[in-house]
C-alpha positions in Angstrom: -70.0 80.6 35.5 -67.2 81.7 33.3 -65.5 83.5 36.2 -66.0 80.5 38.4 -64.5 78.3 35.7 -61.4 80.6 35.5 -60.9 80.9 39.2 -60.8 77.1 39.2 -58.5 77.0 36.4 -56.1 79.4 38.0 -56.3 77.5 41.5 -55.4 74.1 39.4 -52.7 75.8 37.5 -51.3 77.2 40.9 -51.4 73.9 42.6 -49.6 72.1 39.6 -46.9 74.6 39.5 -46.0 74.1 43.3 -46.4 70.3 43.3 -43.5 68.4 44.8 -41.4 66.1 42.5 -39.3 63.2 43.8 -35.7 62.5 43.3 -34.7 60.6 40.3 -31.4 59.6 38.7 -31.3 63.0 36.6 -32.1 65.1 39.4 -29.4 63.3 41.7 -27.0 64.2 39.1 -27.9 68.1 39.2 -27.0 68.1 43.0 -24.5 70.6 43.6 -21.2 69.2 45.7 -19.8 71.8 48.2 -16.3 71.6 49.2 -15.0 74.1 51.7 -11.5 75.6 50.6 -10.7 77.4 54.1 -10.9 80.6 55.9 -9.2 84.0 55.3 -6.3 84.8 57.3 -8.3 87.4 59.3 -11.0 84.7 60.0 -13.8 86.9 58.4 -14.6 84.7 55.2 -15.4 81.4 54.5 -14.1 80.3 50.9 -15.9 77.2 49.2 -16.4 75.9 45.9 -19.3 74.2 44.4 -19.0 71.5 41.5 -21.9 70.8 39.2 -21.8 67.5 36.9 -21.9 68.4 33.4 -23.5 65.4 31.9 -22.8 66.6 28.1 -19.2 66.9 28.7 -18.9 63.9 31.1 -17.0 66.2 34.0 -17.5 68.7 36.4 -18.1 72.5 36.2 -16.7 74.5 39.2 -17.7 77.8 40.8 -16.0 79.6 43.6 -17.6 81.5 46.6 -17.0 83.2 49.4 -19.3 84.5 52.4 -18.7 86.0 55.8 -18.0 83.4 58.8 -20.9 84.3 60.8 -23.3 83.9 57.8 -24.8 86.1 55.1 -25.1 86.6 51.4 -22.4 84.2 49.5 -20.8 86.0 46.6 -19.3 84.3 43.5 -15.7 85.1 43.0 -12.8 83.9 40.5 -10.6 80.9 41.4 -7.7 83.5 41.9 -9.7 85.3 44.5 -9.6 82.6 46.9 -7.3 83.8 49.6 -7.1 81.2 52.4 -3.8 80.6 54.3 -1.6 78.5 52.6 0.0 75.8 55.1 2.4 74.9 52.7 4.4 78.3 52.9 6.6 78.0 56.2 5.6 79.9 59.2 8.3 82.3 58.6 7.4 82.9 55.0 10.5 81.9 53.3 9.8 78.3 52.0 7.1 76.4 50.1 6.3 72.7 50.5 4.8 70.9 47.4 5.0 67.1 46.1 5.6 65.9 42.5 6.5 62.5 40.8 10.0 61.4 40.4 11.4 58.5 38.3 13.6 56.0 40.4 13.1 52.8 38.9 12.5 51.3 35.5 9.9 48.7 35.0 8.2 49.8 31.9 9.5 47.9 28.8 10.5 50.9 27.1 12.6 52.1 29.6 14.4 48.8 30.2 14.9 48.6 26.5 15.2 52.2 25.1 14.9 50.7 21.3 11.8 49.5 22.0 9.9 53.0 22.8 6.4 51.6 21.7 6.6 48.6 24.0 3.8 49.0 26.8 4.8 46.0 28.7 5.7 45.9 32.6 8.2 43.8 34.2 8.0 43.2 38.0 10.1 41.2 40.4 8.3 41.9 43.5 4.6 42.9 44.9 3.3 46.3 45.2 2.9 46.1 41.3 -0.5 48.0 41.5 -2.6 50.0 43.8 -6.4 50.9 43.6 -6.7 51.6 39.8 -3.0 52.4 38.8 0.0 50.2 38.0 3.3 50.8 39.6 5.5 52.4 36.9 8.8 53.0 39.0 7.7 56.5 39.9 7.2 57.9 43.5 5.6 61.0 44.9 8.1 63.0 47.0 7.9 65.9 49.1 10.0 69.1 48.0 10.7 72.3 49.5 12.0 75.7 47.6 12.3 79.3 48.3 8.4 80.5 48.2 9.5 83.0 45.1 11.8 80.4 43.6 11.0 78.1 40.3 10.2 74.3 41.2 13.5 73.4 39.6 15.3 74.8 42.5 13.4 72.7 45.0 14.9 70.0 47.1 13.8 66.2 47.7 13.5 65.6 51.3 13.4 61.6 50.6 16.4 62.1 47.6 16.5 58.3 45.9 14.1 56.8 48.5 11.7 54.5 46.6 8.9 55.3 49.0 5.5 57.4 48.8 4.7 60.6 50.3 1.8 61.3 50.1 0.5 58.1 50.6 -1.1 56.3 47.8 -3.7 55.8 46.9 -5.6 59.1 48.4 -3.0 60.8 50.1 -2.6 64.6 49.5 -0.8 67.5 51.2 -2.4 66.6 54.7 0.5 64.3 54.6 3.1 66.7 55.4 3.6 70.1 57.5 5.9 72.6 58.6 7.0 72.7 62.2 6.2 75.9 63.9 9.8 77.2 63.8 10.1 76.6 60.0 13.3 74.5 60.8 11.8 71.2 60.0 9.2 69.3 57.9 7.1 66.5 59.3 5.6 63.7 56.8 3.9 60.6 56.6 5.5 57.6 54.7 5.4 53.7 54.7 9.1 53.2 53.9 8.7 49.5 53.1 9.1 48.0 49.6 7.5 45.1 47.7 5.8 42.2 49.7 6.5 44.3 52.8 4.5 47.3 51.5 1.4 45.0 50.3 1.2 43.4 53.7 1.8 46.2 56.1 0.0 49.5 57.4 3.1 50.5 59.1 3.1 54.1 58.2 5.1 56.5 60.2 5.8 60.0 60.8 9.1 61.3 60.0 11.0 64.7 60.9 12.9 66.0 58.1 15.6 68.9 59.5 16.2 71.7 57.0 19.7 72.6 58.2 21.4 69.2 58.4 19.0 67.7 55.7 18.7 64.5 58.0 15.5 62.6 59.0 14.5 61.0 62.1 11.4 58.5 62.7 9.4 59.9 65.7 6.9 57.0 65.7 9.0 53.9 64.9 7.8 52.1 68.1 4.3 52.0 66.8 3.5 49.1 64.1 0.1 50.3 62.6 -1.0 53.5 61.0 0.3 56.7 61.8 -1.4 59.6 60.0 -2.5 63.3 59.7 0.3 64.9 61.4 -0.7 68.8 62.8 0.4 71.1 65.3 -1.7 73.3 67.7 -1.3 77.0 68.0 1.0 76.6 70.8 3.4 74.1 69.3 2.0 70.6 70.5 2.5 67.9 67.6 -0.7 65.6 67.1 -1.4 62.7 64.7 -3.8 59.6 64.8 -2.6 56.3 65.4 -3.9 52.6 65.1 -1.8 50.3 66.9 -2.0 46.9 65.1 0.1 46.4 61.8 -2.2 45.0 58.9 -5.5 46.2 60.5 -6.7 49.0 58.5 -10.1 49.5 60.6 -8.2 49.6 64.2 -9.3 51.9 66.7 -8.2 55.3 65.5 -6.6 57.3 68.3 -5.4 61.0 69.1 -1.9 61.1 69.9 0.2 64.3 71.4 3.7 64.9 71.4 5.3 67.5 73.8 8.9 68.0 75.4 9.7 64.2 74.0 6.5 63.0 75.9 3.5 61.0 73.9 0.1 60.7 75.2 -2.8 59.2 74.0 -5.8 61.3 74.7 -8.4 58.6 73.5 -7.0 55.4 74.7 -9.7 54.9 77.5 -12.7 56.1 75.0 -14.7 53.1 73.4 -14.8 54.7 70.1 -12.7 55.6 67.0 -11.6 59.0 65.4 -12.3 60.0 62.2 -10.8 63.6 61.8 -9.9 66.4 64.3 -9.0 70.0 64.8 -7.3 71.7 67.6 -8.7 74.4 69.6 -7.3 78.1 69.2 -6.0 78.1 72.6 -4.6 74.7 72.6 -6.5 73.2 75.6 -8.7 70.8 74.0 -8.9 68.9 70.3 -12.3 68.6 68.4 -12.9 65.7 66.6 -15.4 63.7 64.7 -16.4 60.1 65.0 -19.2 57.6 64.4 -21.8 57.0 67.1 -24.9 55.2 67.0 -25.3 55.3 63.1 -24.5 58.8 62.6 -21.0 61.1 62.7 -21.2 63.6 65.4 -18.6 66.5 66.9 -16.6 65.5 70.1 -13.9 67.2 72.3 -11.0 65.8 74.6 -9.2 67.9 76.7 -5.3 68.4 76.7 -3.9 68.1 80.0 -0.5 68.9 79.2 1.7 68.4 82.3 -1.1 68.3 84.5 -1.6 65.0 86.3 -5.4 64.6 85.2 -6.7 62.0 82.7 -8.2 63.3 79.3 -11.9 63.3 79.2 -13.8 62.8 75.7 -17.0 64.5 75.7 -19.8 64.5 73.0 -20.8 67.8 71.7 -23.5 67.4 69.0 -26.4 64.9 68.4 -29.0 64.2 66.2 -30.1 62.5 62.8 -27.3 63.9 60.7 -23.7 63.5 60.0 -21.1 66.2 60.8 -18.8 65.8 57.8 -15.7 68.2 58.6 -14.5 70.9 61.0 -13.5 74.0 59.1 -12.5 76.4 61.9 -13.2 77.8 65.4 -14.9 81.0 66.0 -15.7 83.1 68.8 -19.0 81.2 69.6 -17.9 77.8 68.3 -17.2 75.7 65.3 -17.6 75.9 61.5 -18.5 72.7 60.1 -20.1 71.0 57.1 -23.1 68.6 57.6 -25.7 66.7 55.9 -28.0 63.6 56.0 -29.7 60.9 53.7 -31.8 63.6 52.2 -29.2 66.4 52.1 -25.8 66.8 50.7 -23.3 68.8 52.7 -23.6 72.4 53.6 -21.9 74.8 55.9 -23.0 75.3 59.4 -22.1 77.4 62.4 -22.2 75.0 65.6 -22.6 76.9 68.8 -20.6 75.3 71.9 -22.7 77.1 74.6 -26.0 75.8 73.5 -25.0 73.0 71.3 -27.1 74.4 68.3 -26.5 74.7 64.8 -27.2 77.5 62.3 -27.0 76.8 58.5 -24.9 79.3 56.8 -24.7 77.8 53.0 -27.6 77.0 50.8 -26.5 75.6 47.6 -29.1 72.9 47.6 -32.1 74.5 49.6 -34.0 75.5 46.5 -33.7 71.9 44.8 -34.9 70.1 48.3 -37.5 72.3 48.8 -39.1 71.3 45.3 -38.5 67.8 46.6 -41.0 65.4 48.2 -38.5 63.7 50.8 -38.4 60.4 52.2 -39.1 59.8 55.8 -35.8 58.0 57.7 -36.6 56.0 60.8 -34.4 54.7 63.4 -35.2 51.4 65.0 -33.4 48.7 66.9 -33.6 45.0 66.1 -32.6 42.1 68.3 -30.1 40.1 66.7 -29.6 36.0 67.1 -27.2 36.4 69.8 -29.4 38.8 72.0 -27.7 42.2 70.9 -29.4 45.5 70.1 -28.6 46.5 66.6 -29.4 49.7 64.9 -31.3 49.8 61.8 -32.1 52.8 59.6 -35.4 52.3 57.4 -36.2 54.6 54.9 -39.6 55.2 53.6 -40.8 56.5 50.3 -42.2 60.0 50.0 -46.0 60.4 50.8 -45.5 57.0 52.6 -48.9 55.1 53.3 -48.8 52.4 55.8 -51.8 50.9 54.3 -50.0 50.0 51.3 -47.5 47.4 50.5 -44.0 48.2 49.4 -41.1 46.1 47.8 -38.3 46.2 50.2 -34.6 46.3 49.6 -31.9 45.1 52.3 -29.0 47.4 51.9 -25.4 45.9 52.7 -22.9 48.4 53.5 -19.3 47.6 52.2 -15.9 48.3 54.1 -16.5 46.2 55.9 -16.0 48.5 58.7 -17.4 51.5 57.3 -19.8 53.4 59.2 -23.6 53.3 58.0 -24.3 56.9 59.0 -26.4 59.7 57.5 -24.2 59.8 54.5 -25.3 61.0 51.2 -24.2 58.9 48.4 -24.5 59.8 44.4 -24.5 56.1 43.8 -26.1 54.1 46.9 -28.6 57.2 47.5 -31.3 56.2 49.7 -33.4 59.4 49.0 -33.4 58.2 45.1 -34.1 54.6 46.0 -37.1 55.5 48.3 -38.2 58.0 45.9 -38.8 55.3 43.2 -41.0 53.3 45.8 -38.9 51.3 47.6 -38.5 50.8 51.4 -34.9 50.7 52.3 -33.6 48.5 55.3 -30.1 49.5 56.3 -28.7 47.6 59.4 -25.7 48.6 61.3 -24.5 44.9 61.4 -21.2 43.7 63.0 -18.5 45.7 61.9 -19.9 49.0 61.8 -17.9 51.5 63.9 -19.9 53.8 66.3 -21.1 50.9 68.4 -17.9 50.3 70.7 -14.6 48.9 69.6 -15.7 45.2 69.8 -18.9 45.5 67.8 -16.3 47.0 65.1 -13.7 44.1 65.3 -16.2 41.3 65.5 -16.6 41.1 61.6 -12.9 40.3 60.9 -12.4 36.6 60.5 -16.2 36.1 60.4 -17.5 37.4 57.1 -20.1 34.8 56.6 -21.0 34.3 60.2 -22.6 36.5 62.7 -23.1 39.1 60.3 -25.0 37.1 57.9 -27.5 36.5 60.7 -27.7 40.3 61.7 -28.5 40.9 57.9 -31.5 38.4 58.0 -32.6 39.5 61.5 -33.0 43.1 60.1 -35.0 42.1 56.9 -36.8 39.4 59.0 -37.8 42.3 61.5 -39.1 44.9 59.0 -40.7 42.3 57.0 -43.1 41.8 59.6 -44.6 45.0 59.1 -48.0 45.3 57.2 -46.6 47.8 54.8 -43.8 45.4 53.6 -44.5 43.3 50.6 -42.8 40.0 51.6 -43.1 38.7 48.2 -41.0 41.6 46.8 -37.6 41.5 48.8 -34.3 42.4 47.2 -30.8 42.7 48.5 -28.1 45.1 47.3 -24.5 46.1 48.1 -21.1 46.9 46.9 -17.6 45.9 48.0 -18.0 43.5 51.1 -21.7 44.5 50.4 -21.5 42.8 47.4 -19.7 39.9 48.8 -22.7 39.8 51.2 -25.1 39.8 48.4 -23.3 36.9 46.7 -23.2 35.0 49.9 -26.8 35.6 50.9 -27.7 34.3 47.5 -26.7 30.9 48.6 -28.2 30.8 52.3 -31.4 33.1 51.8 -33.8 30.5 51.7 -35.8 32.1 49.0 -36.3 35.2 51.0 -35.3 37.5 48.5 -36.7 37.7 44.5 -33.5 39.7 43.4 -29.9 40.6 44.1 -27.7 43.6 42.6 -23.9 43.1 43.7 -21.3 45.9 42.6 -17.6 45.1 42.9 -18.3 42.4 45.2 -16.1 39.6 46.6 -17.2 36.5 44.8 -14.2 34.0 45.5 -12.0 34.4 48.5 -9.4 32.7 47.0 -8.8 34.3 43.8 -9.6 37.6 45.6 -6.5 36.7 48.0 -4.6 36.2 44.7 -5.2 39.4 43.3 -5.9 42.1 45.4 -3.3 44.6 46.0 -3.5 45.5 49.8 -2.5 42.1 51.2 -2.6 43.3 54.5 -6.3 43.7 54.2 -7.0 39.9 53.5 -4.2 38.6 55.5 -6.2 40.3 58.6 -9.6 39.8 57.6 -9.4 36.2 56.4 -6.9 35.3 58.8 -4.0 34.0 56.5 -3.6 32.7 53.1 -5.4 29.7 51.6 -2.5 27.1 51.1 -1.8 26.8 55.0 -4.2 24.0 55.9 -3.2 23.9 59.2 -4.8 27.3 60.0 -8.3 26.9 60.7 -9.6 30.5 60.8 -8.3 30.9 57.2 -9.7 27.7 55.8 -13.1 28.9 57.1 -12.9 32.1 55.1 -11.7 30.3 52.0 -14.3 27.5 52.2 -17.2 27.7 54.3 -17.4 31.7 54.1 -16.5 31.5 50.7 -19.6 32.6 48.2 -18.4 30.6 45.3 -18.9 27.3 47.3 -22.5 28.2 47.8 -23.3 28.8 44.2 -25.0 25.4 43.9 -27.9 26.9 45.9 -28.0 30.2 43.6 -31.7 30.2 42.4 -32.6 34.0 42.2 -32.0 36.6 39.6 -28.7 38.7 40.0 -27.3 41.7 38.5 -23.7 42.1 38.7 -21.5 45.4 38.1 -17.9 45.4 37.9 -15.4 48.1 37.4 -12.5 47.4 34.8 -9.8 49.1 36.7 -10.8 48.0 40.2 -7.7 46.5 41.6 -9.0 46.3 45.1 -11.8 43.9 44.2 -10.2 42.8 40.7 -12.5 41.9 37.7 -12.6 38.2 37.8 -14.7 38.8 40.9 -17.7 40.1 38.9 -16.9 38.1 35.8 -17.1 34.7 37.7 -20.2 35.5 39.2 -21.9 36.5 36.2 -20.8 33.4 34.5 -21.8 31.1 37.2 -25.4 32.8 37.2 -25.5 32.4 33.4 -24.4 28.7 33.1 -27.0 27.9 35.8 -29.6 29.4 33.7 -30.4 32.1 36.4 -31.7 35.5 35.0 -28.8 37.7 35.3 -27.0 40.8 33.8 -23.6 42.1 33.7 -22.9 45.8 34.0 -19.2 46.6 33.0 -17.6 49.6 33.4 -14.2 49.4 31.9 -12.6 52.7 33.0 -14.0 52.9 36.5 -12.3 51.7 39.7 -14.0 50.5 42.9 -16.2 53.5 42.7 -18.2 55.1 39.7 -16.7 58.7 38.9 -17.7 59.7 35.6 -21.2 61.3 35.3 -22.5 59.7 32.2 -21.3 56.2 33.7 -23.0 56.9 36.9 -26.1 57.6 35.2 -25.8 54.3 33.2 -25.4 52.6 36.7 -28.6 54.3 38.2 -30.7 53.6 35.0 -29.5 50.1 35.1 -30.1 49.6 38.7 -33.7 50.8 38.8 -34.4 49.2 35.4 -33.2 45.8 36.9 -35.5 46.2 39.9 -38.4 47.0 37.8 -38.1 43.7 35.8 -37.2 41.3 38.6 -39.1 43.0 41.9 
């Protein structure tokens, strides 16, 4: 009897040891974040970094690794041992490119009045006075070149005295400038506009700076939209991505090539939009990533050169995952990063012949193997205008169809960002589902990956068909027996926050709770305070004072959430970043104040040092704790 008891105790102990846990906020903020740094010059090794959140220090610890490009054990190395090719060294090895800030204008009070050195005033006479999370201070990022072995002080500014930015604000880096293959010129991206013109336009161009003559020419002057991401093939063909419409940040993004003075749009006839690209080693094709049917996949387009044949786009990969970056080409295929809603990015080898993937890195495998993962389902819902809309449905771990679950409608931001198999450290569906919620994530109007028209249809119609798309999605899933129709919520950020504010006034008691993060609450004050005016000009159709503009008046009246607050009757959590200049602070404060004055259960989570995102680990955990605390209280 004692022996049997001992055996049972051992078995129970063993089962407990291997019992699966579920994702929690604290576990999410232990997930390692992989970034590929590049490939060795002999193409034998991949170098990558791994960032791990350090909650105590409120920052990240970074480690560096290398591993064979065909797969194998990774070796931890020092940062100094990362030996990837440096694109900023000229091909002949003589010069090096870099960028730094130069002070060109006096805007700060202490610069205008040197005796007032403690003044923190700013004086502006035009727009472009702030961007994303920073105020303009009269300094501009410029590109410099110098002899590779010389000090930075000897460098030459390729835009001397020009009050323009390269790299581009707010997210540009050294991808905005490259060497020509002959080392005699530099190609760079800049939006050479000032003040109101800068704030209302997306007209970036590709410029060529000649080292010998120190002259600059604009090679994309005929295009009035975005020209970005210049790159050369190994055969010397210049390539970049281009959007045609000025002021439209989510226009169709095409691949343009330039050879012997002739420009060609390789993706013009393809009904999609390019995310990123990389030339094949032999220069005969371009690999690229693009959204398709709720995922991000690999594509290729042939480069005909002088041949009189049309370029053809071909999809290479497919599956319920996102290909997130193309690292390099190998003998048999491509090295890429890949992930999905249940997994952060890892490095994979993609075989071009059989279109299979082989996982190479395993930085989070041990963690994910210890977790009971949610199930992700793809379904299609018929919209009110009889279209088929893809909807992701994320089910809790150990989902039981005989039970009833609280369900959250997720509203994506953008408004034209893909709702793909992304892995967010804030809007993490794995985490939400692991806390017992079903997530409904519709690829509503405005999502890329379903044709150019579907993507464009949300512009100037923020409160129109897209709102019916949301309701079609939640109403369809709510028919399932496992959905608790008395416990529905709606959540989202940015345009998703706008969606929550708008749905709060039209939902007809469908939802029991709302959460809106950095959402647009009043389209008029949004127009008056946001920094990228080209965005609201395009999406709203114009300004609010032009009474003859019926399209814009609809955006500022009928489609304005503040005009539907009289019908608000549901608890709402409002989250707002203090350094968010894209959707500024008055949006969140106004929504919270309205809810409070109407006597609606409401809460404000204010993050004074965060922008449109939440980047600091401790703030991110507060965000998660308050998010789930609110759902527990109200749903």
